[in-house]
C-alpha positions in Angstrom: 30.3 96.8 15.9 31.5 99.9 18.6 28.3 102.0 18.3 26.2 98.9 19.0 28.0 98.7 22.0 28.1 102.7 22.9 24.4 102.8 21.8 23.9 100.2 25.1 24.6 102.5 27.8 22.7 105.5 26.4 19.5 103.2 26.3 20.5 102.5 30.0 20.9 106.0 31.1 17.7 106.6 28.7 15.7 103.7 30.5 16.4 104.5 33.6 15.9 108.7 33.1 12.4 108.0 31.6 11.2 105.7 34.5 12.3 108.1 37.1 10.1 111.1 35.8 7.2 108.3 35.4 7.7 107.0 39.4 7.7 111.0 40.5 4.6 111.6 38.6 3.2 108.1 40.5 1.8 109.1 44.1 2.2 105.6 45.1 5.9 105.3 43.9 6.9 108.9 44.3 7.9 109.3 48.3 9.0 105.3 48.2 11.5 106.3 45.7 12.6 109.4 46.7 13.3 107.7 50.6 15.3 104.7 49.0 16.9 106.8 47.2 17.6 109.8 49.6 21.1 110.7 49.1 21.2 110.6 45.7 17.8 112.6 45.6 19.3 115.2 48.3 22.5 115.7 45.7 19.8 115.8 42.6 17.7 118.5 45.2 20.6 121.0 45.4 21.4 120.9 42.1 17.8 121.5 41.1 17.7 124.5 43.2 20.7 125.9 41.7 19.4 125.0 38.1 16.2 126.5 38.5 17.2 129.6 38.7 18.4 129.9 35.3 16.1 127.9 33.8 13.5 129.4 30.8 11.3 129.1 33.8 12.9 132.1 35.6 13.8 134.1 33.4 10.5 134.6 31.4 9.0 135.2 34.9 11.7 137.8 36.2 11.1 139.5 32.5 7.7 139.3 32.9 7.5 140.4 36.4 9.3 143.4 35.5 7.1 144.5 32.8 4.4 143.9 34.8 5.9 146.3 37.9 7.0 148.8 34.9 3.4 149.0 33.8 2.1 149.8 37.6 0.1 146.8 37.5 1.5 146.1 41.4 0.1 149.5 41.9 -3.2 149.4 40.8 -3.8 146.0 42.6 -2.9 147.9 46.2 -5.6 151.0 45.1 -8.5 148.4 43.7 -7.6 146.4 46.9 -7.5 149.2 49.5 -11.1 150.5 48.5 -12.8 147.2 48.2 -11.2 146.7 52.0 -12.4 150.0 52.9 -15.6 149.2 51.8 -16.0 145.9 53.7 -14.9 147.1 57.3 -17.4 150.2 56.5 -19.9 147.3 55.7 -19.9 145.2 58.3 -18.9 148.5 60.9 -15.1 147.3 61.9 -12.6 150.0 62.9 -8.7 149.2 61.6 -6.1 151.5 61.7 -4.3 152.6 58.7 -1.3 150.5 59.2 -3.3 147.8 59.6 -5.3 148.0 56.6 -2.4 148.7 54.3 -0.5 145.4 55.8 -3.7 143.7 55.0 -4.3 145.3 51.7 -0.3 144.7 50.9 -0.6 141.3 51.6 -3.7 140.4 49.7 -2.1 142.4 46.6 1.2 140.4 46.7 -1.0 136.8 46.5 -3.3 138.1 43.1 0.1 139.6 41.8 2.1 136.5 42.2 -0.8 134.7 40.7 -1.1 136.6 37.9 2.7 135.9 37.5 2.5 132.7 37.4 -0.4 132.3 35.1 1.1 134.6 32.4 4.8 133.0 32.7 3.3 129.7 32.3 1.5 130.7 28.9 4.7 132.8 28.0 6.3 129.1 28.1 3.7 127.2 26.1 3.7 129.8 23.1 7.6 129.6 22.7 7.8 125.6 23.3 9.4 126.2 26.4 8.7 124.5 29.7 10.2 124.3 33.5 12.8 122.9 34.8 11.8 119.5 36.6 13.6 117.3 39.2 13.0 114.7 36.7 15.5 117.0 34.0 18.4 117.7 36.4 18.5 113.9 37.4 18.3 113.4 33.8 21.2 115.7 33.0 23.1 114.3 36.4 22.6 110.6 35.2 24.2 110.9 31.5 27.7 112.1 33.4 29.2 108.8 33.8 30.7 109.5 36.6 27.5 111.2 38.7 25.8 107.3 37.5 29.0 105.2 39.0 29.5 107.3 42.5 25.7 107.0 42.6 25.4 103.4 42.3 26.0 102.4 46.3 23.7 105.0 48.1 21.3 104.3 45.4 21.4 101.2 45.4 18.1 100.3 46.7 16.3 103.5 43.5 17.4 102.0 41.2 16.3 98.2 42.0 12.9 100.6 42.3 13.5 101.2 39.2 14.7 98.3 37.2 11.5 97.1 39.2 8.9 99.4 37.9 10.4 99.8 34.1 9.4 95.7 33.6 5.4 95.9 33.7 5.8 91.7 35.1 8.0 92.6 37.7 6.0 95.4 39.0 3.4 93.5 38.6 4.1 90.5 41.0 6.1 93.2 43.4 2.7 95.3 44.2 1.1 91.5 44.3 3.6 91.1 46.9 3.1 93.8 48.4 -0.2 93.8 48.9 0.0 90.2 50.7 2.3 91.8 52.9 -0.5 93.9 54.6 -3.4 90.8 54.1 -1.4 89.1 56.1 -0.1 91.9 58.8 -4.2 92.4 58.7 -4.9 89.1 59.6 -2.3 88.3 62.1 -3.8 91.8 64.0 -7.5 90.5 63.4 -6.8 86.9 64.6 -4.5 88.0 67.9 -7.1 90.8 68.6 -9.9 88.3 68.6 -8.3 85.3 70.5 -7.2 88.7 72.9 -10.6 89.4 73.6 -12.0 85.6 74.2 -13.5 85.2 77.1 -11.5 81.9 77.7 -8.7 82.0 80.3 -5.6 80.1 78.9 -4.2 79.7 82.6 -7.3 78.3 84.1 -7.7 75.6 81.5 -4.3 74.7 81.4 -4.0 74.6 85.5 -7.5 73.4 86.2 -9.6 74.8 88.5 -7.5 74.2 91.7 -4.9 76.4 90.2 -4.5 79.3 93.2 -3.9 82.9 91.7 -0.3 82.7 92.3 0.0 80.0 90.0 -1.5 82.0 87.7 0.1 84.9 87.6 3.2 83.3 87.8 2.1 81.1 84.8 0.7 84.3 82.6 4.4 85.8 83.4 6.0 83.0 81.9 4.5 83.5 79.0 3.9 87.1 78.7 0.2 87.4 79.0 0.6 89.5 82.1 1.8 92.2 78.9 -0.3 95.2 77.6 -2.2 94.3 74.3 0.2 95.9 72.2 2.9 94.3 73.5 1.4 90.4 73.2 0.7 92.0 69.3 4.2 92.6 68.6 5.9 89.5 70.3 3.5 87.5 68.4 4.3 89.2 65.2 7.7 89.1 65.6 7.5 85.4 66.2 5.5 84.5 63.1 8.2 86.9 60.7 11.5 85.2 62.3 9.7 81.9 62.6 10.1 81.5 66.8 7.3 81.5 68.2 8.1 79.9 71.3 6.7 77.3 73.4 2.8 75.9 73.8 1.7 76.8 76.5 -0.1 73.3 76.8 2.5 70.0 76.1 5.7 72.5 76.5 6.4 71.5 72.6 8.1 74.1 70.1 5.0 75.5 67.9 7.3 76.1 65.1 8.2 72.7 65.0 5.1 71.1 65.3 3.5 73.8 62.2 6.4 72.0 60.6 5.7 68.7 60.7 1.9 69.3 60.7 1.2 71.5 57.7 3.4 70.2 55.2 0.8 66.9 55.8 -2.9 69.2 54.9 -0.9 71.1 52.1 0.1 68.2 50.0 -3.4 66.7 50.8 -5.3 70.0 49.3 -2.6 69.8 46.4 -3.3 66.3 45.3 -6.8 67.1 45.7 -6.7 69.9 43.8 -4.7 68.3 41.1 -7.4 65.5 40.8 -10.6 67.7 40.9 -8.6 69.5 38.1 -7.8 66.5 35.7 -11.5 65.2 36.4 -13.4 68.7 36.1 -12.3 70.3 33.2 -12.9 67.7 30.5 -16.2 67.0 32.4 -17.2 70.9 32.0 -15.9 71.0 28.5 -17.5 68.0 27.4 -20.9 69.2 28.7 -20.4 72.9 27.3 -20.1 71.3 24.0 -23.1 69.2 24.0 -25.7 70.9 26.1 -28.9 69.6 27.3 -27.6 66.0 26.0 -27.6 63.0 28.4 -23.9 63.5 29.1 -24.8 67.1 30.2 -27.2 66.5 32.4 -25.9 63.7 33.8 -22.5 65.2 34.8 -24.5 68.2 36.3 -26.4 66.2 38.7 -23.7 64.8 39.6 -21.7 67.8 39.8 -25.1 69.1 42.1 -24.1 66.4 44.6 -20.7 67.0 45.1 -21.4 70.6 45.9 -24.0 69.4 48.3 -22.5 66.8 50.3 -21.4 67.7 53.8 -17.5 66.9 53.5 -17.8 65.6 57.3 -21.0 62.9 56.1 -19.0 62.5 52.8 -16.3 61.0 55.3 -18.0 58.8 57.3 -19.7 57.2 54.8 -16.7 56.6 53.2 -15.2 54.9 56.6 -18.3 52.8 56.8 -18.2 51.6 53.5 -15.0 51.2 52.0 -13.2 50.7 55.5 -15.6 48.9 58.1 -17.6 46.9 55.3 -15.4 46.4 52.6 -12.5 46.4 54.4 -10.9 48.3 51.1 -9.0 50.9 52.8 -7.9 52.1 56.3 -10.2 54.2 58.0 -7.6 56.3 59.6 -5.0 58.2 58.2 -0.9 57.0 57.9 1.8 58.7 56.0 3.5 56.0 55.0 0.4 54.1 53.8 -0.3 55.4 50.4 -3.9 54.0 50.3 -4.9 56.0 53.3 -4.9 59.0 51.5 -7.5 58.4 49.0 -10.6 58.7 51.2 -9.6 62.1 52.6 -8.4 63.4 48.9 -11.9 62.0 47.6 -13.5 64.2 50.4 -11.9 67.4 50.1 -11.4 67.0 46.3 -15.3 66.6 45.9 -16.4 70.2 46.2 -14.1 71.5 44.3 -14.7 68.7 41.1 -17.9 70.1 41.2 -17.7 74.0 41.4 -14.6 73.2 38.6 -17.0 71.5 36.3 -19.6 73.9 36.7 -17.8 76.7 36.4 -16.0 74.9 33.4 -19.5 74.1 31.8 -21.0 77.6 31.9 -18.0 79.5 31.1 -17.1 77.8 27.5 -20.5 77.7 26.7 -20.5 81.8 27.1 -17.7 81.8 24.8 -18.6 79.2 22.2 -21.5 81.1 21.3 -19.7 85.2 20.5 -19.1 86.0 17.0 -15.1 84.7 17.1 -16.1 81.2 17.2 -18.8 81.7 14.3 -16.1 83.5 12.5 -13.3 80.9 13.5 -15.8 78.1 12.0 -16.6 79.9 9.4 -13.1 80.2 8.2 -12.6 76.1 8.2 -10.8 75.8 11.6 -11.3 71.9 12.6 -13.7 71.7 16.1 -10.5 70.8 18.4 -8.4 73.8 17.2 -11.5 76.3 17.7 -12.5 74.5 21.1 -8.9 74.3 22.3 -7.2 77.4 21.3 -10.0 79.6 20.9 -13.0 78.2 23.4 -10.8 77.1 26.7 -8.0 80.2 26.2 -10.6 82.4 26.7 -12.9 80.7 29.1 -10.1 80.0 31.4 -9.5 83.3 33.4 -13.2 82.4 35.6 -11.8 78.9 35.9 -8.9 80.0 37.6 -10.5 82.3 39.5 -12.8 79.5 40.9 -10.0 77.3 41.4 -7.6 80.1 43.4 -10.8 80.6 46.2 -11.5 76.7 46.2 -7.8 75.9 47.2 -7.9 78.5 49.9 -11.3 77.5 51.5 -9.9 73.8 51.2 -6.8 74.5 52.6 -8.3 76.6 55.3 -11.3 74.7 55.7 -9.2 71.0 56.0 -9.9 70.6 59.9 -13.3 68.9 59.7 -12.6 66.1 56.9 -8.6 65.8 59.2 -11.0 65.3 62.5 -12.7 62.7 60.6 -10.0 60.9 59.1 -7.7 61.2 62.4 -5.4 63.3 60.6 -2.6 65.1 62.5 -2.8 68.5 60.0 -2.5 72.5 60.5 -6.6 72.2 60.6 -7.0 69.7 63.5 -3.8 71.5 65.5 -6.0 74.7 65.1 -8.6 73.4 66.4 -7.4 71.7 69.3 -5.6 75.0 70.2 -8.4 77.1 70.1 -10.2 76.0 73.5 -7.3 76.6 75.4 -6.7 79.4 73.4 -3.3 78.9 72.8 -2.3 82.3 71.3 1.0 81.8 69.4 -0.1 78.4 68.5 -3.5 79.5 66.8 -1.6 82.5 65.4 1.3 80.6 63.9 -1.2 77.9 62.2 -3.4 80.9 60.9 -0.9 83.1 59.4 1.6 80.6 58.0 -1.9 78.9 56.2 -2.7 82.4 55.4 0.7 83.3 53.9 0.4 80.4 51.6 -3.3 81.2 50.5 -1.8 85.1 49.6 1.3 83.6 47.5 -1.4 80.8 45.7 -3.6 84.1 45.0 -0.1 85.3 43.9 0.1 82.8 41.2 -3.6 83.1 40.3 -3.0 86.4 39.2 0.3 85.6 37.6 -1.7 83.2 35.4 -4.1 85.7 34.6 -1.8 87.8 32.7 -0.6 84.8 31.5 -4.1 83.8 29.7 -5.2 87.0 29.0 -3.4 89.2 26.7 -5.5 92.2 27.4 -4.6 92.2 30.8 -0.6 91.7 30.2 -1.6 95.1 27.7 -3.0 97.0 31.0 -0.1 95.9 32.5 2.2 97.9 30.1 0.2 100.7 30.0 -0.2 101.6 34.5 
């Protein structure tokens, strides 16, 4: 029992040391590791400089240097270089003093000598099964001392967190996706602001009207920071998004963050409900069509799916309102959060395109997997049709289906403005459209960027689902 408890710290130290060595070999993480653990790495580097003078490489290098000097290798190089340099200068008819020539020869000979010395030392170490001391070796030897490990925990806390994340392939995978998401969101913010900044619309003139005086326009611009430079305005808007404080809208004097907080959940809830219903309908339809290709069910389902892909959202919404609200009076024409019946038509309109896309992708992906050799082998082993279909076919066909769902969800969330306008939904899509014609830069920035954040997080979840469903991806995650 005591031996097991003593082995745990040793395994921890060994894991930290090996992970530290791996990170130093990875260009993407190396500088991050050195920066996050700068105090600890500085101490390690100082020990490394001291120990390097006494390691096998230094001893072998000194011995081989002495042998080469004793054999007159450096002098022979100088004589050879002297002849070469003289012939070169004579060929190009260049006049050079004896002192300059000797200085030039010494420099070339020393460089060549160091190059040969390095090569011979490396061969000698390899021949004797030895290696040069590295920074990772020094860190590994130091961290074996419990006192050094305890002292380094506080100044190197961020470094040890990075080592822990890197040692776990799943956490590393998620971390990398989140970091990529941050860069994507930053790029979206810069792009959106730049487009709005270059827009020919003048917010002050649009809000104050044509009768506004230059003094009033100047006062408006100063109040909202529009008189500042491009970079200053960009920084203020990005900072406002990060701190969830976008200030007040150019029009209406409303708190932008509060408005988005009220409107965004409405769009998100409608989109998520549409997504769930679409998946619940599309997956069985696609699987049935794949298991019965070229049948009546297959042709019927795919024909309906093609119609669903072809119908524009705004036209479908208007047709629904004309028939189910005005003519039959079954459902309310406008959205009301307190009346769940008012959600039926917007959800169907939003989910129609997704249902059609997922159904077609499920059919084609499942149909492709069903004809693979391993499926024939599974049938030959006597496995039941349902087991083969659910355990082997659908599981292997799910990756492209997940991809389509992720892409379509982003399209639904970002392109919900048309549906919201048709059903008079006070969501984030209609909010951005209303603010676009001013243009109310902070409001548009907040709406677009927070939508982009949601879509990016959904894509991270999709990437994680890839690893969950596909063992090949999990295997690659452990390798790199």
